[in-house]
Backbone bond lengths (Angstrom), bond angles and torsions (degrees), N, CA, C in turn:
res aa  C-N    CA-C-N  psi(-1)  N-CA   C-N-CA  omega(-1)  CA-C   N-CA-C  phi
1 M - - - 1.456 - - 1.527 108.57 -
2 L 1.328 114.77 123.79 1.448 120.62 178.49 1.546 108.25 -103.36
3 T 1.312 115.15 120.39 1.427 120.27 -178.69 1.534 109.10 -112.78
4 E 1.331 115.11 136.75 1.475 120.64 -178.49 1.553 108.51 -113.48
5 S 1.298 118.52 141.91 1.442 123.11 176.72 1.512 110.75 -155.78
6 D 1.303 117.17 167.21 1.470 122.51 178.70 1.518 110.45 -112.36
7 I 1.348 114.39 136.78 1.449 119.72 178.04 1.526 108.35 -118.57
8 E 1.283 116.60 131.61 1.464 119.71 -179.97 1.521 109.74 -92.71
9 L 1.310 116.64 129.74 1.448 123.29 179.86 1.498 110.86 -84.92
10 A 1.346 114.96 164.83 1.480 120.49 -178.31 1.550 111.48 -60.17
11 D 1.342 117.80 -29.30 1.453 120.19 -177.59 1.507 112.64 -87.74
12 G 1.339 116.53 7.58 1.486 119.89 178.98 1.479 115.30 92.56
13 H 1.346 119.71 -12.83 1.456 121.97 176.45 1.500 110.87 -73.26
14 T 1.331 115.97 158.38 1.437 121.10 -179.61 1.543 110.91 -117.37
15 L 1.313 118.26 140.18 1.461 122.91 173.64 1.494 107.49 -113.85
16 H 1.349 114.30 131.28 1.461 119.73 174.15 1.519 108.21 -90.43
17 T 1.324 117.61 121.94 1.470 121.98 -170.85 1.533 111.59 -116.07
18 Y 1.330 112.62 162.67 1.457 124.54 179.18 1.524 110.39 -131.73
19 D 1.349 117.01 142.52 1.457 120.08 -177.60 1.533 106.40 -148.97
20 T 1.353 116.25 126.43 1.487 119.09 -175.59 1.524 111.02 -90.64
21 A 1.378 119.18 -11.24 1.422 120.48 -178.12 1.513 109.77 -148.11
22 P 1.342 118.43 65.27 1.436 120.32 -174.81 1.553 114.85 -53.63
23 G 1.301 114.31 130.06 1.456 119.82 177.29 1.504 116.72 76.99
24 D 1.347 117.83 -2.03 1.476 120.43 -178.79 1.523 109.44 -85.71
25 T 1.346 115.52 101.90 1.462 119.54 -177.65 1.542 111.67 -88.02
26 T 1.318 117.87 -1.69 1.436 120.84 179.70 1.541 111.38 -81.51
27 R 1.338 116.28 -19.12 1.477 120.90 -177.79 1.502 111.51 -90.78
28 L 1.292 117.11 151.47 1.472 121.44 172.06 1.522 108.78 -71.33
29 A 1.301 117.17 122.43 1.473 120.98 178.11 1.536 108.09 -81.40
30 V 1.315 116.23 127.28 1.455 123.58 178.04 1.524 107.79 -125.31
31 F 1.348 114.14 121.27 1.512 117.72 177.67 1.548 107.16 -89.25
32 W 1.384 112.57 127.09 1.436 120.69 175.86 1.495 108.77 -91.72
33 H 1.355 118.78 133.20 1.427 124.35 176.22 1.551 108.91 -114.34
34 H 1.323 115.36 117.10 1.448 119.00 -170.41 1.525 113.62 -83.77
35 G 1.319 114.52 164.82 1.478 120.96 -178.06 1.523 110.79 -85.84
36 T 1.344 115.09 -169.58 1.473 124.10 -175.55 1.539 108.41 -116.81
37 P 1.325 120.67 127.76 1.450 127.59 -13.35 1.524 110.43 -94.42
38 N 1.283 118.01 120.63 1.462 123.05 178.76 1.505 110.50 -136.72
39 L 1.303 116.84 161.93 1.444 122.92 161.32 1.532 108.07 -82.32
40 G 1.309 116.16 169.06 1.455 120.57 -172.63 1.526 116.94 -92.63
41 S 1.313 118.36 3.20 1.448 119.55 179.34 1.524 111.52 -53.62
42 P 1.344 118.46 134.65 1.438 119.98 -175.40 1.526 112.31 -66.61
43 P 1.359 118.67 162.45 1.434 121.87 -167.93 1.534 114.20 -77.15
44 A 1.296 116.36 104.35 1.467 121.50 -177.29 1.538 112.83 -57.31
45 P 1.352 119.46 -38.02 1.480 117.90 176.88 1.540 114.43 -58.28
46 L 1.320 117.20 -20.56 1.456 119.58 179.57 1.526 112.85 -98.41
47 F 1.329 116.81 4.96 1.500 117.60 179.43 1.505 113.71 -62.92
48 P 1.378 118.61 -41.26 1.482 114.76 178.78 1.505 113.73 -61.95
49 A 1.308 118.97 -42.84 1.479 121.58 176.63 1.507 110.55 -62.59
50 A 1.313 118.02 -38.74 1.492 119.89 178.19 1.502 111.34 -65.97
51 D 1.315 117.12 -40.47 1.449 119.71 178.98 1.533 111.14 -64.98
52 R 1.329 115.92 -38.91 1.474 121.67 177.93 1.528 110.49 -60.45
53 L 1.336 116.19 -36.25 1.468 121.41 -173.66 1.510 112.05 -94.98
54 G 1.327 117.87 -7.23 1.462 120.36 -177.50 1.504 112.52 75.23
55 I 1.320 115.41 41.36 1.515 121.37 -177.35 1.526 108.06 -101.25
56 R 1.304 114.00 138.77 1.485 124.51 176.33 1.549 106.38 -108.01
57 W 1.311 117.86 111.66 1.450 122.08 177.01 1.523 110.17 -77.75
58 I 1.294 116.93 133.09 1.457 122.79 171.56 1.534 106.09 -131.62
59 S 1.308 117.86 142.45 1.429 120.57 -179.26 1.505 109.96 -160.24
60 Y 1.342 115.79 177.89 1.458 120.24 179.22 1.536 108.06 -157.52
61 D 1.308 114.42 156.44 1.465 121.06 172.43 1.532 106.55 -75.02
62 R 1.327 116.80 125.45 1.482 118.02 172.24 1.534 110.55 -58.69
63 P 1.327 115.82 151.15 1.513 118.32 179.06 1.470 115.01 -44.26
64 G 1.315 117.79 127.83 1.460 122.08 -179.57 1.523 114.18 99.61
65 Y 1.341 116.80 -23.83 1.434 122.12 178.39 1.552 111.47 -93.98
66 G 1.335 117.45 143.12 1.429 121.54 172.59 1.522 111.88 55.12
67 G 1.353 115.16 -126.10 1.446 119.31 -176.99 1.509 115.61 -94.37
68 S 1.320 117.58 11.17 1.479 121.55 -179.94 1.523 110.69 -92.65
69 T 1.314 115.94 140.37 1.439 123.38 -179.82 1.528 112.38 -61.77
70 P 1.310 119.03 132.57 1.478 120.25 175.11 1.562 111.55 -58.77
71 H 1.285 113.71 146.94 1.466 119.58 177.33 1.549 109.21 -146.61
72 P 1.343 115.49 72.57 1.479 118.91 179.71 1.508 111.20 -54.73
73 G 1.326 116.50 140.14 1.440 120.20 178.57 1.524 113.59 93.02
74 R 1.340 117.49 -0.96 1.449 119.45 178.83 1.501 109.89 -63.70
75 D 1.303 117.21 150.99 1.445 122.12 176.13 1.539 110.58 -110.49
76 V 1.309 116.66 173.39 1.486 119.71 -177.49 1.515 108.97 -64.21
77 A 1.304 119.12 -36.54 1.449 122.57 -178.37 1.545 111.57 -59.70
78 S 1.288 118.36 -24.96 1.489 119.81 -178.82 1.499 112.94 -59.45
79 A 1.339 117.27 -20.25 1.462 120.11 179.18 1.505 111.11 -60.71
80 A 1.340 117.75 -34.36 1.447 120.80 -179.33 1.530 110.36 -65.70
81 T 1.336 116.69 -40.85 1.451 119.84 175.86 1.496 111.76 -63.18
82 H 1.306 116.09 -41.58 1.483 120.61 -178.25 1.510 111.01 -67.15
83 V 1.316 118.83 -44.36 1.447 121.72 -179.36 1.501 111.97 -66.94
84 A 1.325 117.31 -39.35 1.469 120.02 174.99 1.492 111.94 -60.70
85 A 1.322 117.41 -40.99 1.465 120.97 -179.68 1.490 111.24 -64.62
86 V 1.356 117.26 -43.83 1.470 121.44 179.58 1.520 109.30 -64.75
87 A 1.311 115.33 -47.56 1.501 118.77 179.40 1.497 112.49 -58.14
88 D 1.340 117.40 -42.74 1.442 120.59 178.68 1.546 111.52 -63.15
89 A 1.336 114.70 -42.39 1.466 119.00 -179.74 1.521 111.51 -63.78
90 L 1.362 117.64 -29.54 1.411 121.70 -179.80 1.546 114.60 -95.02
91 G 1.351 114.77 0.87 1.451 118.35 179.98 1.514 115.18 72.77
92 I 1.290 118.26 27.47 1.456 124.38 -178.19 1.521 109.77 -103.76
93 D 1.311 115.59 125.21 1.469 121.12 -176.44 1.556 110.42 -88.67
94 R 1.305 117.10 -57.44 1.451 122.16 -175.04 1.551 109.51 -120.36
95 F 1.334 115.61 151.20 1.447 120.35 -170.82 1.516 108.87 -162.87
96 A 1.331 116.00 166.25 1.469 122.02 171.49 1.503 107.77 -109.71
97 V 1.338 116.00 167.69 1.472 121.54 -176.73 1.550 108.24 -134.45
98 F 1.311 115.41 144.59 1.485 124.20 -175.27 1.505 107.79 -141.89
99 G 1.330 117.31 122.55 1.462 119.35 179.77 1.505 112.01 -132.14
100 H 1.321 116.63 144.46 1.457 122.09 175.17 1.535 109.87 -115.71
101 S 1.314 117.07 135.89 1.455 123.85 176.71 1.478 111.54 57.77
102 G 1.321 121.17 -121.57 1.447 122.43 175.35 1.502 113.84 -60.71
103 G 1.350 117.39 -16.75 1.462 118.75 176.52 1.515 112.35 -75.19
104 G 1.373 116.21 -17.44 1.463 119.29 178.66 1.516 113.98 -59.77
105 P 1.313 119.27 -53.12 1.465 119.12 177.16 1.550 114.00 -57.92
106 H 1.343 116.20 -35.68 1.457 119.94 177.64 1.525 112.17 -65.81
107 A 1.349 115.32 -38.50 1.472 120.27 175.07 1.538 111.25 -62.67
108 L 1.337 113.84 -43.10 1.463 117.83 178.77 1.490 111.98 -65.22
109 A 1.347 119.23 -32.56 1.473 121.86 175.79 1.518 111.43 -57.98
110 C 1.346 114.58 -39.49 1.443 117.84 -178.99 1.548 110.52 -68.60
111 G 1.328 116.17 -41.36 1.451 120.04 177.55 1.482 112.96 -62.05
112 A 1.335 117.64 -37.87 1.455 122.25 -176.89 1.509 111.25 -76.63
113 L 1.324 117.88 -39.01 1.492 121.49 -167.91 1.520 112.27 -103.54
114 L 1.330 117.68 -12.14 1.478 121.60 176.07 1.508 110.66 -123.49
115 P 1.356 118.14 56.93 1.445 120.82 -169.74 1.520 114.26 -65.20
116 H 1.338 116.32 -26.84 1.457 119.46 -180.00 1.546 114.43 -85.99
117 R 1.334 114.41 -1.94 1.465 118.70 -179.19 1.528 113.45 -117.77
118 V 1.302 116.53 -28.62 1.474 118.84 -176.22 1.563 110.51 -88.67
119 L 1.310 115.43 124.02 1.435 123.00 -177.16 1.534 111.69 -84.14
120 S 1.303 118.03 -39.93 1.472 120.99 -176.87 1.562 106.30 -164.57
121 V 1.321 113.46 161.42 1.470 121.50 -173.02 1.524 108.00 -133.89
122 V 1.351 117.32 135.67 1.439 123.78 166.76 1.508 109.53 -121.70
123 S 1.325 116.48 128.99 1.428 121.95 175.21 1.509 109.22 -124.14
124 V 1.332 117.57 120.02 1.452 124.14 -176.73 1.531 108.13 -110.63
125 S 1.292 118.18 121.39 1.475 123.71 177.32 1.500 111.40 58.29
126 G 1.337 117.43 34.26 1.449 120.68 -177.34 1.523 112.77 -87.21
127 M 1.327 113.57 158.93 1.447 120.44 -177.62 1.543 111.52 -98.01
128 A 1.328 115.38 157.60 1.443 123.84 174.33 1.518 109.71 -88.56
129 P 1.325 117.73 164.97 1.479 118.58 176.01 1.528 111.22 -60.02
130 Y 1.296 115.74 153.81 1.441 122.16 -176.61 1.513 111.54 -65.87
131 D 1.368 115.40 -28.99 1.448 120.36 -178.35 1.538 110.27 -97.29
132 A 1.323 120.77 21.29 1.420 123.50 -176.76 1.538 112.01 -58.27
133 E 1.307 115.47 116.78 1.474 119.20 -175.42 1.508 112.08 -65.65
134 G 1.283 116.82 130.45 1.485 121.56 177.38 1.520 115.91 82.32
135 L 1.320 115.21 2.83 1.491 119.60 -179.32 1.539 109.41 -107.47
136 D 1.333 115.09 124.86 1.467 120.30 169.21 1.526 108.30 -77.24
137 W 1.268 116.47 92.71 1.479 124.70 -163.16 1.517 112.59 -58.79
138 F 1.327 117.08 -37.51 1.465 121.95 -174.53 1.583 112.51 -95.43
139 A 1.295 117.16 -7.43 1.465 120.22 -172.88 1.532 109.57 -63.85
140 G 1.325 118.27 123.73 1.436 123.95 179.54 1.514 115.40 88.01
141 M 1.340 115.43 -2.75 1.455 120.78 -178.48 1.545 108.02 -84.37
142 T 1.322 114.17 140.95 1.474 119.05 -179.43 1.558 109.10 -59.45
143 P 1.340 119.01 139.68 1.452 120.75 -177.47 1.538 115.09 -51.81
144 S 1.289 117.53 -38.51 1.484 118.83 -178.42 1.512 111.40 -67.72
145 G 1.336 118.20 -41.05 1.428 119.82 177.08 1.520 112.87 -69.13
146 A 1.321 116.55 -37.64 1.467 119.09 179.25 1.526 109.38 -65.14
147 A 1.318 116.48 -37.49 1.441 120.76 -177.52 1.548 110.71 -64.23
148 A 1.315 116.21 -41.23 1.471 119.05 179.35 1.512 111.41 -65.33
149 L 1.325 117.42 -41.41 1.473 119.52 -177.89 1.530 110.69 -76.54
150 R 1.301 120.14 -30.26 1.441 121.19 174.50 1.559 109.05 -66.38
151 A 1.325 115.04 -38.20 1.488 118.25 176.42 1.536 110.29 -64.03
152 A 1.332 116.77 -40.86 1.439 119.39 177.54 1.489 113.31 -61.10
153 A 1.329 116.54 -34.69 1.480 121.73 178.40 1.510 110.25 -65.23
154 E 1.324 117.44 -22.61 1.480 120.86 179.69 1.524 110.73 -85.94
155 G 1.339 117.93 -12.84 1.495 120.42 176.56 1.508 110.63 121.97
156 R 1.329 114.37 171.41 1.458 121.78 -176.26 1.492 114.30 -58.06
157 A 1.325 117.90 -43.67 1.434 119.70 -177.81 1.526 111.77 -62.32
158 A 1.299 117.41 -42.71 1.475 121.96 178.07 1.514 110.87 -64.26
159 R 1.345 116.90 -42.25 1.471 118.88 -179.42 1.526 109.98 -66.94
160 E 1.324 118.00 -39.78 1.477 120.11 179.84 1.538 108.66 -66.47
161 A 1.294 120.17 -39.23 1.458 121.68 178.41 1.512 111.31 -64.89
162 H 1.371 115.83 -39.22 1.442 117.76 176.87 1.508 112.10 -64.75
163 Q 1.349 115.16 -41.07 1.485 117.66 -179.76 1.529 112.43 -61.98
164 A 1.285 116.42 -32.31 1.474 120.99 -177.06 1.512 110.60 -65.59
165 R 1.317 118.53 -25.04 1.465 120.45 -178.72 1.505 114.25 -111.93
166 A 1.335 116.67 -2.95 1.489 120.73 -173.84 1.531 110.28 -76.03
167 E 1.303 114.80 150.46 1.489 121.37 175.39 1.498 109.61 -129.53
168 Y 1.345 116.12 155.56 1.435 120.77 -179.82 1.535 108.93 -60.78
169 D 1.346 116.47 133.82 1.450 121.22 -179.76 1.558 110.07 -115.71
170 P 1.316 117.50 101.27 1.479 119.08 -177.97 1.508 112.11 -63.87
171 E 1.331 120.10 -18.96 1.422 124.24 -178.11 1.521 112.42 -70.62
172 M 1.313 117.05 -12.65 1.497 119.37 175.71 1.504 111.50 -65.08
173 F 1.339 116.85 -20.61 1.452 120.90 -177.65 1.533 108.92 -109.50
174 T 1.277 116.02 142.14 1.472 124.42 176.12 1.535 111.06 -74.63
175 P 1.325 118.72 165.68 1.472 118.53 170.62 1.521 114.18 -54.00
176 A 1.304 116.36 -37.99 1.487 121.20 178.59 1.557 108.99 -63.87
177 D 1.331 116.36 -39.05 1.462 119.45 177.32 1.522 111.76 -63.38
178 H 1.310 116.75 -45.46 1.464 120.99 -179.86 1.517 110.51 -62.97
179 A 1.362 117.64 -34.73 1.467 118.48 178.26 1.516 108.65 -69.56
180 A 1.341 118.93 -40.02 1.438 121.47 177.98 1.553 110.75 -61.52
181 L 1.308 116.17 -42.16 1.463 120.95 -178.96 1.524 112.60 -68.11
182 A 1.349 116.35 -23.18 1.432 121.34 177.65 1.520 111.77 -88.52
183 G 1.347 115.82 -9.20 1.437 121.31 -179.04 1.506 111.90 -112.05
184 E 1.347 115.54 -128.35 1.466 119.51 -172.08 1.527 112.50 -62.81
185 W 1.360 115.22 -32.50 1.485 116.83 -178.90 1.500 113.47 -86.74
186 S 1.329 118.13 16.62 1.457 120.29 166.60 1.506 111.00 -61.92
187 W 1.343 115.93 -14.86 1.472 122.50 173.83 1.524 109.90 -51.75
188 L 1.310 118.92 -31.85 1.441 121.51 -177.71 1.518 112.76 -59.79
189 N 1.331 116.02 -28.02 1.480 119.44 176.24 1.532 112.30 -57.90
190 S 1.341 116.39 -29.98 1.445 119.54 -176.65 1.511 113.30 -77.07
191 V 1.350 115.98 -17.39 1.473 119.05 177.95 1.510 113.19 -107.13
192 V 1.344 116.64 -24.36 1.442 122.55 179.07 1.521 109.37 -80.11
193 G 1.327 117.22 -48.22 1.464 120.49 -175.60 1.510 114.67 -54.97
194 P 1.338 120.54 -50.49 1.455 120.44 179.54 1.528 112.64 -66.81
195 A 1.373 116.88 -34.02 1.444 118.59 178.00 1.532 112.70 -65.14
196 V 1.313 116.32 -41.60 1.450 121.20 177.15 1.505 111.96 -67.03
197 A 1.331 116.87 -42.45 1.442 122.10 -176.72 1.521 111.50 -62.61
198 A 1.326 116.92 -26.32 1.466 120.89 -178.13 1.532 113.23 -78.67
199 G 1.329 115.36 -6.46 1.475 119.11 -179.68 1.538 111.82 108.00
200 P 1.323 116.16 167.83 1.434 121.01 -171.96 1.503 117.58 -88.83
201 A 1.312 119.91 0.27 1.467 122.40 -168.90 1.564 110.44 -60.43
202 A 1.302 117.68 -47.33 1.446 119.65 -177.98 1.511 111.01 -67.47
203 Q 1.328 118.60 -38.84 1.469 121.50 176.97 1.519 110.09 -62.59
204 I 1.313 118.22 -39.88 1.462 120.28 174.98 1.504 112.77 -62.91
205 D 1.334 115.97 -42.41 1.448 120.92 176.82 1.491 110.53 -57.89
206 D 1.340 117.68 -43.20 1.473 122.12 176.29 1.513 111.82 -58.17
207 D 1.308 116.84 -51.18 1.447 121.21 -175.34 1.537 112.41 -63.74
208 L 1.336 115.48 -37.89 1.451 118.64 176.76 1.530 110.85 -65.65
209 A 1.309 119.07 -33.77 1.429 121.84 178.58 1.507 112.11 -72.65
210 Y 1.323 116.74 -34.59 1.503 119.90 -179.96 1.554 111.39 -63.98
211 V 1.312 117.47 -35.90 1.499 120.22 -173.61 1.533 110.30 -100.15
212 A 1.321 118.54 2.75 1.467 121.67 174.63 1.550 107.98 -100.25
213 P 1.331 118.87 169.28 1.449 119.18 174.56 1.544 110.56 -56.58
214 W 1.326 116.66 131.94 1.442 120.79 -175.62 1.501 115.50 -72.29
215 G 1.332 116.31 -25.53 1.466 118.44 -176.87 1.519 112.40 96.24
216 F 1.330 116.92 7.56 1.470 122.16 177.36 1.547 107.78 -166.89
217 D 1.295 115.94 166.55 1.461 121.96 176.44 1.530 106.34 -111.32
218 P 1.335 119.55 130.63 1.463 120.72 176.65 1.549 113.42 -51.65
219 A 1.358 114.29 -27.50 1.455 117.47 -178.65 1.560 112.60 -65.92
220 Q 1.344 115.87 -12.76 1.432 121.68 175.85 1.532 113.48 -73.26
221 V 1.291 116.33 -16.28 1.462 120.89 -176.75 1.553 108.65 -75.98
222 T 1.317 116.94 108.45 1.455 120.75 -179.87 1.512 113.44 -99.21
223 A 1.294 119.17 -14.61 1.469 122.37 176.95 1.529 108.01 -69.30
224 P 1.342 116.69 158.28 1.489 117.67 172.46 1.523 113.17 -57.60
225 V 1.310 115.60 134.67 1.489 121.21 -179.54 1.511 108.97 -127.85
226 L 1.339 115.11 133.64 1.458 121.50 170.20 1.517 110.53 -112.51
227 F 1.341 115.62 123.43 1.457 122.28 174.64 1.508 106.66 -101.37
228 L 1.329 118.05 121.30 1.434 123.68 177.14 1.525 107.52 -115.55
229 H 1.304 115.40 126.07 1.483 119.13 -174.99 1.512 111.11 -147.92
230 G 1.327 115.65 137.48 1.446 120.59 173.37 1.548 110.37 -78.41
231 N 1.302 118.64 134.97 1.468 120.69 -174.99 1.534 111.63 -77.37
232 Q 1.350 116.69 -2.59 1.483 119.50 176.67 1.556 110.77 -113.14
233 D 1.308 118.16 14.57 1.443 122.19 -177.83 1.506 112.18 -59.65
234 R 1.344 116.59 123.52 1.453 121.70 -179.35 1.556 111.11 -100.00
235 V 1.341 117.71 -13.21 1.437 121.24 -177.14 1.516 108.41 -86.11
236 I 1.319 114.90 -54.81 1.483 121.52 174.33 1.524 106.76 -126.59
237 P 1.290 119.33 99.63 1.446 120.92 -172.28 1.528 112.54 -60.21
238 C 1.321 115.88 153.30 1.464 120.43 -172.81 1.505 112.74 -64.31
239 A 1.322 118.21 -18.20 1.455 118.90 176.73 1.517 111.87 -58.24
240 H 1.334 116.93 -27.41 1.479 121.80 175.59 1.539 110.45 -63.24
241 G 1.345 116.18 -49.30 1.434 119.44 175.79 1.494 114.14 -61.13
242 Q 1.338 117.10 -38.03 1.465 119.96 178.73 1.519 111.44 -65.76
243 W 1.332 117.95 -41.13 1.439 122.74 177.86 1.543 109.76 -60.72
244 L 1.340 114.52 -49.68 1.502 118.15 -179.26 1.454 113.24 -60.06
245 A 1.338 116.68 -39.48 1.478 120.89 -178.05 1.525 109.46 -64.71
246 R 1.315 117.26 -34.34 1.469 118.52 176.83 1.501 112.53 -73.65
247 R 1.325 115.83 -25.24 1.505 121.58 -174.65 1.505 111.69 -81.16
248 C 1.366 117.47 -38.15 1.480 120.53 -172.71 1.510 108.18 -86.18
249 P 1.354 118.96 132.21 1.429 120.60 -173.73 1.515 117.35 -67.85
250 A 1.343 117.40 -24.51 1.482 119.27 -178.86 1.516 109.76 -122.65
251 A 1.326 115.30 53.04 1.475 120.85 -173.52 1.514 113.55 -106.29
252 Q 1.352 114.58 148.33 1.459 121.80 167.38 1.489 107.30 -122.76
253 L 1.339 116.55 147.03 1.478 121.74 179.03 1.534 108.48 -121.00
254 R 1.337 114.57 130.15 1.470 120.44 172.49 1.526 107.53 -118.08
255 L 1.310 118.61 111.48 1.438 122.13 171.93 1.504 107.94 -97.43
256 T 1.329 117.71 128.88 1.445 121.55 -176.98 1.524 108.44 -106.48
257 P 1.346 115.69 116.04 1.453 120.27 -175.90 1.544 112.34 -61.70
258 G 1.348 115.98 134.55 1.432 121.53 174.54 1.488 114.61 83.08
259 D 1.328 117.88 -3.21 1.474 119.64 -177.57 1.489 111.84 -94.61
260 G 1.342 114.93 148.58 1.459 123.37 173.82 1.531 111.06 -105.34
261 H 1.288 114.26 -155.04 1.467 122.08 -172.41 1.536 111.85 -68.52
262 I 1.312 117.18 -34.33 1.459 122.49 -176.92 1.518 111.22 -99.31
263 S 1.313 116.50 -47.32 1.449 118.27 -173.32 1.516 114.61 -63.19
264 V 1.353 115.57 -18.73 1.494 120.34 175.51 1.526 109.71 -62.70
265 L 1.301 117.29 -23.62 1.449 120.66 178.91 1.542 113.26 -65.06
266 N 1.336 116.25 -17.00 1.439 120.13 172.80 1.520 112.96 -62.01
267 S 1.347 115.96 -19.81 1.445 121.83 177.13 1.547 112.46 -99.57
268 A 1.294 117.34 5.43 1.436 121.35 -174.38 1.553 113.65 -69.25
269 A 1.348 116.99 -26.14 1.457 118.29 177.71 1.531 110.46 -65.66
270 S 1.333 115.60 -36.80 1.466 117.70 177.09 1.527 111.93 -68.37
271 A 1.340 116.50 -30.62 1.467 120.15 175.04 1.549 110.01 -68.07
272 L 1.289 116.32 -32.09 1.489 119.57 174.70 1.559 110.53 -66.40
273 D 1.317 117.09 -38.57 1.462 120.79 175.82 1.522 108.81 -60.21
274 W 1.342 116.09 -47.53 1.482 119.16 178.28 1.518 112.31 -59.28
275 L 1.334 116.26 -46.09 1.493 121.51 -179.39 1.531 108.46 -57.19
276 H 1.292 116.07 -50.36 1.475 121.58 -177.40 1.521 110.64 -59.14
277 A 1.300 117.55 -39.86 1.463 121.43 -179.00 1.558 111.48 -69.49
278 Q 1.300 117.33 -27.42 1.466 120.97 177.82 1.532 111.67 -80.02
279 S 1.284 116.47 -18.60 1.484 120.22 -170.43 1.502 111.01 -102.54
């Protein structure tokens, strides 16, 4: 059962939340951090694995998406404040975090800034900080994606101007990605479609946050971390995952041969097994 509700934050903003097992304290709570541009509904293709492991998915629409109040200027670190507020409202003390794509940095924010509450972290296809020392940040990234993020680095006006002329680029995804999107991970259409239909503002807020200072260093994450990345990823190249794995003191890296940005999610159930074992 997926229950949706709104939680009001101390600053007056609202977060729209999702919970697959309301009130069930026997299950391991795992916060899902969604990609860009998505709504925050937790990943239905992983529900069978979660049920097998006794996992309770909790998630929320990042500010500006879905039913959550826009908050222009938010940084990646704000995810820790948001997760703590949702967890407090639900009476949850400790939990794990799991992020895909742009959700990866937000999951890391929780690990870094909520060290006494986060049990373990999974980041799938996640990016490294824009100022990552020694990383050629754009190398291997599809030209369309790089152009959007380069525009974001120039500021909001440049990113908005780029968005006004940008078109969907199917080449950002590998053949394996397209096969995944035509199969089990067609679920993504249900969270991407509404997010895109609502306009680009939240997506632009995300991109601005990715290329600005995050508000924490991934090296602050002391909980066990698993980085899962496809070695053919054209959206966020696997060099990002490799850099992060070197940076985090308790990290493991799994590179899946032949996988891209989406098809790597076919291995996400095994990442849930890992997460559950750490928690």
